[in-house]
PATOR-764662 format. One record per residue (C-alpha): residue number from 1; residue in three letters; chain; z, y, x. Coordinates in steps of 0.2 Angstrom, whole numbers. Each point is the difference from the previous one (the first is absolute). Example, Ala and Ser with C-alpha at 12.3 -4.5 7.8 and 13.67 -1.06 7.14 Angstrom:
[site 1 'ALA' 'A' [39 -22 62]] [site 2 'SER' 'A' [-3 17 6]] 
***
This chain:
[site 1 'MET' 'A' [77 -1667 -286]] [site 2 'ILE' 'A' [0 -14 14]] [site 3 'LYS' 'A' [6 -17 -6]] [site 4 'TYR' 'A' [19 0 7]] [site 5 'LEU' 'A' [16 -11 1]] [site 6 'GLY' 'A' [13 7 -10]] [site 7 'SER' 'A' [-10 12 -11]] [site 8 'LYS' 'A' [8 9 -13]] [site 9 'ARG' 'A' [-15 1 -11]] [site 10 'ARG' 'A' [9 -8 -16]] [site 11 'LEU' 'A' [15 12 3]] [site 12 'VAL' 'A' [-9 15 2]] [site 13 'PRO' 'A' [0 6 -17]] [site 14 'VAL' 'A' [18 -3 -1]] [site 15 'LEU' 'A' [4 10 16]] [site 16 'GLY' 'A' [-11 14 -8]] [site 17 'GLU' 'A' [9 1 -15]] [site 18 'MET' 'A' [18 0 9]] [site 19 'PHE' 'A' [-8 14 10]] [site 20 'ALA' 'A' [-5 11 -14]] [site 21 'GLU' 'A' [15 -4 -10]] [site 22 'SER' 'A' [12 5 14]] [site 23 'GLY' 'A' [-8 18 2]] [site 24 'ALA' 'A' [-2 -3 17]] [site 25 'ARG' 'A' [-13 11 11]] [site 26 'ARG' 'A' [3 -5 18]] [site 27 'ALA' 'A' [-2 -18 3]] [site 28 'LEU' 'A' [2 -13 16]] [site 29 'ASP' 'A' [-9 -16 1]] [site 30 'LEU' 'A' [7 -8 15]] [site 31 'PHE' 'A' [-9 -15 3]] [site 32 'THR' 'A' [-15 6 -7]] [site 33 'GLY' 'A' [-14 -15 5]] [site 34 'THR' 'A' [-16 4 -10]] [site 35 'THR' 'A' [8 16 -8]] [site 36 'ARG' 'A' [-3 -7 -17]] [site 37 'VAL' 'A' [19 6 -5]] [site 38 'ALA' 'A' [-1 17 9]] [site 39 'GLN' 'A' [-17 4 -10]] [site 40 'GLU' 'A' [8 -4 -17]] [site 41 'PHE' 'A' [13 12 5]] [site 42 'LYS' 'A' [-13 14 7]] [site 43 'ARG' 'A' [-10 -4 -18]] [site 44 'ARG' 'A' [15 6 -10]] [site 45 'GLY' 'A' [3 16 9]] [site 46 'GLY' 'A' [11 -5 15]] [site 47 'GLN' 'A' [-1 6 18]] [site 48 'VAL' 'A' [1 -16 8]] [site 49 'THR' 'A' [5 -5 19]] [site 50 'ALA' 'A' [-7 -17 4]] [site 51 'LEU' 'A' [7 -9 16]] [site 52 'ASP' 'A' [-5 -17 8]] [site 53 'SER' 'A' [-2 -7 17]] [site 54 'ALA' 'A' [-17 -7 -2]] [site 55 'ARG' 'A' [-15 10 7]] [site 56 'TYR' 'A' [-10 -5 -16]] [site 57 'SER' 'A' [13 6 -11]] [site 58 'GLU' 'A' [1 18 9]] [site 59 'VAL' 'A' [-18 1 -4]] [site 60 'PHE' 'A' [1 -4 -19]] [site 61 'ALA' 'A' [14 11 -1]] [site 62 'ARG' 'A' [-10 14 8]] [site 63 'CYS' 'A' [-14 -3 -12]] [site 64 'TYR' 'A' [8 -3 -15]] [site 65 'VAL' 'A' [17 10 2]] [site 66 'GLU' 'A' [-3 13 13]] [site 67 'THR' 'A' [-17 5 -7]] [site 68 'ASP' 'A' [-3 13 -13]] [site 69 'ARG' 'A' [-15 -5 -10]] [site 70 'ASP' 'A' [-3 18 -5]] [site 71 'ALA' 'A' [-1 6 18]] [site 72 'VAL' 'A' [-13 -13 5]] [site 73 'ASP' 'A' [-19 4 1]] [site 74 'LEU' 'A' [-4 -15 -11]] [site 75 'ASP' 'A' [-19 3 4]] [site 76 'ALA' 'A' [3 -2 19]] [site 77 'LEU' 'A' [11 -15 -2]] [site 78 'THR' 'A' [-13 -9 -11]] [site 79 'LEU' 'A' [-14 5 12]] [site 80 'ALA' 'A' [10 -6 15]] [site 81 'LEU' 'A' [3 -16 -9]] [site 82 'GLU' 'A' [-18 -2 -5]] [site 83 'ARG' 'A' [-5 3 18]] [site 84 'LEU' 'A' [12 -13 6]] [site 85 'ASP' 'A' [-5 -14 -12]] [site 86 'ALA' 'A' [-18 3 4]] [site 87 'LEU' 'A' [3 -5 19]] [site 88 'ASP' 'A' [-7 -16 7]] [site 89 'GLY' 'A' [13 -13 6]] [site 90 'ARG' 'A' [4 0 18]] [site 91 'PRO' 'A' [11 -15 6]] [site 92 'GLY' 'A' [14 3 10]] [site 93 'TYR' 'A' [18 -5 3]] [site 94 'PHE' 'A' [4 -1 -19]] [site 95 'THR' 'A' [-16 -11 -3]] [site 96 'GLU' 'A' [4 -11 16]] [site 97 'THR' 'A' [20 -1 -4]] [site 98 'PHE' 'A' [0 -1 -19]] [site 99 'CYS' 'A' [-17 -7 -5]] [site 100 'SER' 'A' [-3 -12 14]] [site 101 'SER' 'A' [16 -6 9]] [site 102 'SER' 'A' [7 1 -18]] [site 103 'ARG' 'A' [-7 0 -18]] [site 104 'TYR' 'A' [7 15 -8]] [site 105 'LEU' 'A' [-17 8 -4]] [site 106 'GLN' 'A' [-17 -4 0]] [site 107 'PRO' 'A' [-8 4 17]] [site 108 'GLU' 'A' [-12 13 -10]] [site 109 'ASN' 'A' [14 10 -7]] [site 110 'GLY' 'A' [10 -1 17]] [site 111 'ALA' 'A' [-15 8 8]] [site 112 'ARG' 'A' [1 14 -14]] [site 113 'VAL' 'A' [18 2 4]] [site 114 'ASP' 'A' [-3 2 18]] [site 115 'ALA' 'A' [-13 14 -2]] [site 116 'ILE' 'A' [7 10 -14]] [site 117 'ARG' 'A' [18 -1 10]] [site 118 'ASP' 'A' [-8 7 14]] [site 119 'ALA' 'A' [-9 13 -9]] [site 120 'ILE' 'A' [16 6 -8]] [site 121 'ASP' 'A' [8 3 16]] [site 122 'ALA' 'A' [-15 8 8]] [site 123 'GLU' 'A' [-3 13 -14]] [site 124 'HIS' 'A' [15 1 -10]] [site 125 'ARG' 'A' [15 -4 11]] [site 126 'ASP' 'A' [7 19 -1]] [site 127 'SER' 'A' [-5 3 -18]] [site 128 'PRO' 'A' [9 0 -16]] [site 129 'LEU' 'A' [-12 -13 -6]] [site 130 'PHE' 'A' [7 -13 13]] [site 131 'PRO' 'A' [13 -9 -10]] [site 132 'LEU' 'A' [-11 1 -15]] [site 133 'LEU' 'A' [-15 -10 9]] [site 134 'LEU' 'A' [11 -12 8]] [site 135 'THR' 'A' [9 -3 -16]] [site 136 'SER' 'A' [-17 -5 -8]] [site 137 'LEU' 'A' [-4 -11 14]] [site 138 'VAL' 'A' [16 -11 0]] [site 139 'GLU' 'A' [-3 -1 -20]] [site 140 'ALA' 'A' [-18 -5 2]] [site 141 'ALA' 'A' [5 -13 13]] [site 142 'ASP' 'A' [14 -6 -11]] [site 143 'ARG' 'A' [-13 -3 -14]] [site 144 'VAL' 'A' [-11 -12 10]] [site 145 'ASP' 'A' [14 -9 10]] [site 146 'SER' 'A' [2 -20 -2]] [site 147 'THR' 'A' [19 -1 0]] [site 148 'VAL' 'A' [13 -1 -14]] [site 149 'GLY' 'A' [7 17 5]] [site 150 'VAL' 'A' [9 -3 15]] [site 151 'GLN' 'A' [-8 -2 19]] [site 152 'MET' 'A' [11 -13 6]] [site 153 'ALA' 'A' [-16 -12 -3]] [site 154 'TYR' 'A' [-17 1 -10]] [site 155 'LEU' 'A' [-6 -11 -12]] [site 156 'LYS' 'A' [-10 -17 6]] [site 157 'ALA' 'A' [-15 5 -11]] [site 158 'TRP' 'A' [-6 16 -2]] [site 159 'ALA' 'A' [7 10 -15]] [site 160 'PRO' 'A' [-15 5 -12]] [site 161 'ARG' 'A' [5 17 1]] [site 162 'ALA' 'A' [-4 0 20]] [site 163 'ARG' 'A' [-18 -2 -2]] [site 164 'ASN' 'A' [0 18 -9]] [site 165 'ARG' 'A' [-7 14 10]] [site 166 'LEU' 'A' [14 11 7]] [site 167 'THR' 'A' [-2 17 -10]] [site 168 'LEU' 'A' [11 15 3]] [site 169 'ARG' 'A' [7 9 -16]] [site 170 'VAL' 'A' [7 17 -3]] [site 171 'PRO' 'A' [19 -2 1]] [site 172 'GLU' 'A' [8 5 -17]] [site 173 'LEU' 'A' [11 15 6]] [site 174 'LEU' 'A' [12 9 -10]] [site 175 'SER' 'A' [4 18 -2]] [site 176 'GLY' 'A' [16 7 8]] [site 177 'THR' 'A' [7 -1 18]] [site 178 'GLY' 'A' [13 -11 9]] [site 179 'ALA' 'A' [4 -8 17]] [site 180 'ALA' 'A' [-4 -14 9]] [site 181 'ILE' 'A' [11 -7 15]] [site 182 'ARG' 'A' [-1 -15 10]] [site 183 'GLY' 'A' [17 -7 8]] [site 184 'ASP' 'A' [13 -10 -2]] [site 185 'ALA' 'A' [10 1 -17]] [site 186 'VAL' 'A' [17 -5 7]] [site 187 'GLU' 'A' [-1 14 15]] [site 188 'LEU' 'A' [-8 14 -13]] [site 189 'ALA' 'A' [10 -3 -15]] [site 190 'SER' 'A' [12 13 2]] [site 191 'SER' 'A' [-12 13 6]] [site 192 'LEU' 'A' [-13 2 -12]] [site 193 'GLY' 'A' [8 13 -12]] [site 194 'SER' 'A' [7 0 -17]] [site 195 'PHE' 'A' [-10 -9 -15]] [site 196 'ASP' 'A' [3 0 -18]] [site 197 'LEU' 'A' [-5 -19 0]] [site 198 'ALA' 'A' [-3 -12 14]] [site 199 'TYR' 'A' [-9 -17 -1]] [site 200 'LEU' 'A' [4 -14 12]] [site 201 'ASP' 'A' [-11 -16 1]] [site 202 'PRO' 'A' [6 -7 16]] [site 203 'PRO' 'A' [-6 -18 7]] [site 204 'TYR' 'A' [9 -14 -7]] [site 205 'ASN' 'A' [-1 -14 13]] [site 206 'GLN' 'A' [-7 -6 17]] [site 207 'HIS' 'A' [-18 4 -5]] [site 208 'ARG' 'A' [-7 14 9]] [site 209 'TYR' 'A' [-13 14 -5]] [site 210 'PHE' 'A' [-4 4 18]] [site 211 'THR' 'A' [-8 -18 1]] [site 212 'ASN' 'A' [-4 -3 -17]] [site 213 'TYR' 'A' [-12 15 -1]] [site 214 'HIS' 'A' [-4 1 20]] [site 215 'VAL' 'A' [-18 1 -4]] [site 216 'TRP' 'A' [3 17 -10]] [site 217 'GLU' 'A' [12 4 14]] [site 218 'THR' 'A' [-15 -1 13]] [site 219 'LEU' 'A' [-14 7 -10]] [site 220 'VAL' 'A' [12 17 -2]] [site 221 'ALA' 'A' [5 -1 18]] [site 222 'TRP' 'A' [-17 -3 6]] [site 223 'ASP' 'A' [8 -6 18]] [site 224 'GLU' 'A' [-8 -17 2]] [site 225 'PRO' 'A' [16 -9 3]] [site 226 'GLU' 'A' [1 -16 9]] [site 227 'HIS' 'A' [3 -15 -13]] [site 228 'TYR' 'A' [7 -17 0]] [site 229 'GLY' 'A' [-2 -15 -12]] [site 230 'VAL' 'A' [-12 -6 -14]] [site 231 'ALA' 'A' [5 14 -10]] [site 232 'CYS' 'A' [-4 14 15]] [site 233 'LYS' 'A' [16 10 -2]] [site 234 'ARG' 'A' [3 13 10]] [site 235 'VAL' 'A' [10 -4 17]] [site 236 'ASP' 'A' [12 15 -3]] [site 237 'SER' 'A' [7 -10 -16]] [site 238 'ARG' 'A' [10 -10 12]] [site 239 'GLU' 'A' [8 16 7]] [site 240 'PRO' 'A' [18 5 -7]] [site 241 'GLU' 'A' [-5 18 -4]] [site 242 'THR' 'A' [-12 -7 -14]] [site 243 'ARG' 'A' [13 -11 -8]] [site 244 'SER' 'A' [11 7 -14]] [site 245 'ALA' 'A' [18 -2 -2]] [site 246 'PHE' 'A' [-5 -5 -19]] [site 247 'ASN' 'A' [-8 -16 7]] [site 248 'ARG' 'A' [16 -7 9]] [site 249 'LYS' 'A' [12 -8 -12]] [site 250 'ARG' 'A' [16 6 8]] [site 251 'GLU' 'A' [-5 18 3]] [site 252 'MET' 'A' [-8 3 -16]] [site 253 'PRO' 'A' [15 4 -12]] [site 254 'GLY' 'A' [6 13 13]] [site 255 'ALA' 'A' [-17 8 0]] [site 256 'LEU' 'A' [-2 1 -18]] [site 257 'ARG' 'A' [18 7 -3]] [site 258 'THR' 'A' [-3 13 14]] [site 259 'CYS' 'A' [-16 4 -10]] [site 260 'VAL' 'A' [10 1 -16]] [site 261 'GLU' 'A' [14 10 6]] [site 262 'ASP' 'A' [-10 12 10]] [site 263 'VAL' 'A' [-14 6 -11]] [site 264 'ASP' 'A' [5 17 -9]] [site 265 'ALA' 'A' [-6 -1 -18]] [site 266 'ALA' 'A' [8 2 -17]] [site 267 'LEU' 'A' [-8 -17 -7]] [site 268 'LEU' 'A' [-3 -15 10]] [site 269 'ILE' 'A' [-12 -14 -4]] [site 270 'LEU' 'A' [1 -17 9]] [site 271 'SER' 'A' [-14 -13 -3]] [site 272 'TYR' 'A' [5 -18 6]] [site 273 'ASN' 'A' [-4 -17 -6]] [site 274 'ASP' 'A' [10 -17 -2]] [site 275 'GLU' 'A' [-9 -8 14]] [site 276 'SER' 'A' [8 12 13]] [site 277 'TRP' 'A' [14 -4 12]] [site 278 'ILE' 'A' [13 12 -10]] [site 279 'ALA' 'A' [5 -6 -18]] [site 280 'LEU' 'A' [2 12 -14]] [site 281 'ASP' 'A' [18 0 0]] [site 282 'GLU' 'A' [-1 6 18]] [site 283 'LEU' 'A' [-11 12 -5]] [site 284 'LEU' 'A' [10 8 -13]] [site 285 'GLU' 'A' [14 1 12]] [site 286 'LEU' 'A' [-10 7 14]] [site 287 'CYS' 'A' [-7 14 -13]] [site 288 'ALA' 'A' [16 4 -6]] [site 289 'SER' 'A' [3 14 13]] [site 290 'ARG' 'A' [-14 10 -10]] [site 291 'GLY' 'A' [11 1 -16]] [site 292 'HIS' 'A' [-5 -9 -16]] [site 293 'VAL' 'A' [-13 -14 2]] [site 294 'VAL' 'A' [-10 -9 -13]] [site 295 'ALA' 'A' [-10 -15 4]] [site 296 'LEU' 'A' [-15 -4 -10]] [site 297 'ALA' 'A' [-12 -17 2]] [site 298 'PHE' 'A' [-18 -3 -2]] [site 299 'ASP' 'A' [-7 -17 -1]] [site 300 'SER' 'A' [-17 1 13]] [site 301 'ALA' 'A' [-13 -10 5]] [site 302 'ARG' 'A' [2 -6 20]] [site 303 'TYR' 'A' [-12 5 13]] [site 304 'VAL' 'A' [-17 -8 -3]] [site 305 'GLY' 'A' [1 -11 15]] [site 306 'ALA' 'A' [13 -10 -10]] [site 307 'LYS' 'A' [-13 -5 -13]] [site 308 'ILE' 'A' [-11 -9 15]] [site 309 'GLY' 'A' [15 -11 7]] [site 310 'LEU' 'A' [5 -3 19]] [site 311 'HIS' 'A' [-13 -4 12]] [site 312 'ASN' 'A' [-2 -5 18]] [site 313 'PRO' 'A' [-11 8 13]] [site 314 'ALA' 'A' [-14 -12 -4]] [site 315 'GLY' 'A' [1 5 -19]] [site 316 'GLU' 'A' [7 -17 -7]] [site 317 'LYS' 'A' [13 3 -12]] [site 318 'VAL' 'A' [18 -4 6]] [site 319 'GLY' 'A' [12 4 -13]] [site 320 'GLU' 'A' [3 6 -18]] [site 321 'VAL' 'A' [7 17 -5]] [site 322 'SER' 'A' [17 0 -10]] [site 323 'HIS' 'A' [-3 14 -11]] [site 324 'LEU' 'A' [-13 13 -4]] [site 325 'ARG' 'A' [11 14 -8]] [site 326 'ASN' 'A' [14 9 7]] [site 327 'ARG' 'A' [11 13 -6]] [site 328 'GLU' 'A' [-2 20 6]] [site 329 'TYR' 'A' [17 10 -1]] [site 330 'LEU' 'A' [1 19 -1]] [site 331 'LEU' 'A' [17 6 4]] [site 332 'VAL' 'A' [2 18 -7]] [site 333 'CYS' 'A' [14 10 9]] [site 334 'GLY' 'A' [8 17 -3]] [site 335 'ASP' 'A' [9 11 -13]] [site 336 'PRO' 'A' [5 -10 -14]] [site 337 'ASP' 'A' [-8 10 -13]] [site 338 'ALA' 'A' [-17 1 9]] [site 339 'VAL' 'A' [1 -19 3]] [site 340 'GLU' 'A' [3 -5 -17]] [site 341 'ARG' 'A' [-15 12 -6]] [site 342 'VAL' 'A' [-13 -5 10]] [site 343 'THR' 'A' [5 -20 -2]] [site 344 'LYS' 'A' [3 1 -18]] [site 345 'PRO' 'A' [-18 -4 -5]] [site 346 'TYR' 'A' [2 -17 9]] [site 347 'ALA' 'A' [16 -4 -6]] [site 348 'ASP' 'A' [-6 -19 -3]] [site 349 'ARG' 'A' [-4 -2 16]] [site 350 'ARG' 'A' [18 3 8]] [site 351 'ALA' 'A' [4 -13 13]] [site 352 'THR' 'A' [18 -6 0]] [site 353 'ARG' 'A' [11 -6 16]] [site 354 'LYS' 'A' [3 -17 2]] [site 355 'PRO' 'A' [16 -7 8]] [site 356 'ARG' 'A' [-2 -2 19]] [site 357 'SER' 'A' [3 -19 -2]] [site 358 'ALA' 'A' [-15 -1 -10]] [site 359 'VAL' 'A' [-12 7 14]] [site 360 'ARG' 'A' [-4 -14 12]] [site 361 'GLY' 'A' [-11 3 16]] [site 362 'ARG' 'A' [-12 14 -11]] [site 363 'ALA' 'A' [-1 14 -10]] [site 364 'ALA' 'A' [8 -3 -18]] [site 365 'THR' 'A' [-12 -2 -15]] [site 366 'GLU' 'A' [9 10 -13]] [site 367 'SER' 'A' [-8 1 -17]] [site 368 'PRO' 'A' [-2 17 -9]] [site 369 'ARG' 'A' [14 4 -12]] [site 370 'PRO' 'A' [-6 -2 -18]] [site 371 'GLY' 'A' [-5 18 -6]] 
***
């Protein structure tokens, strides 16, 4: 899995246990990102639909969710990756943009990305191996990048891993089938079908995944876009159609309500945190239309960049980070018996509502109820 802002790595076991305890078979991961949660549901026997608006997310979902490991010619996949991995580097747009004009990867690795990506298109564009090979390349590039996990900037000095050779690996595929959909969650939520369980992990604030991971967007699209600024962001990141309602403070509550209300699922799990624009009491009210609601709170380390501090474009430290940990919420909604059953093992993590007067300017920081 690539380094990812908002990754639910620590909550995946909890979500997997809830999925199993619920008895669900058909699951929806509405903002799938790296597909980490969707993979966990599939690993536990679920038939999963994974949706996201990002190109790279669609490729990951085609690889890890849609592809059935038992139907893949693993020998052919291994041979294709070995041949691609043996290619000599050939500098092109990717090297010039992300290794010379900016410094996300070492030029030697950038030249390998250019050569491998061209070969994937030329030799495998219409093959079922295409999303698997492309996933392998994105993950290989992520292992040798020089960022803190987002691509709004790169490190002033090369990260030690950036000096490693970019190397392709066989993706860890799963048995079973699923569906990969690229699109807007607000527009599509009501038309995706019926599910036993739906998991929603929407963006929390103004930080945009389209710009935070613009290098991977370009690597997947392979469209050589015009770019701007020190970070060499895609010029289309300035266009309205690449902006999400979830990144606009006034529009986000309505967009979230639409998704929560429109998804057809017996059990819905909404993931949020205490640094979002919506406080816990508002989230509880928003989810009330789904039936019984239980909120769980999990202490978590913040995004890795918080440990580094705040710096200006010259790399000089200009501020201190206020805190290194936050609270992740899981709001579980649906039939009372089902909700209580799947949340019972986490009774000591129930989060309680604070009086509205206690919420000033940011989300409340409720303490878990004693077990």
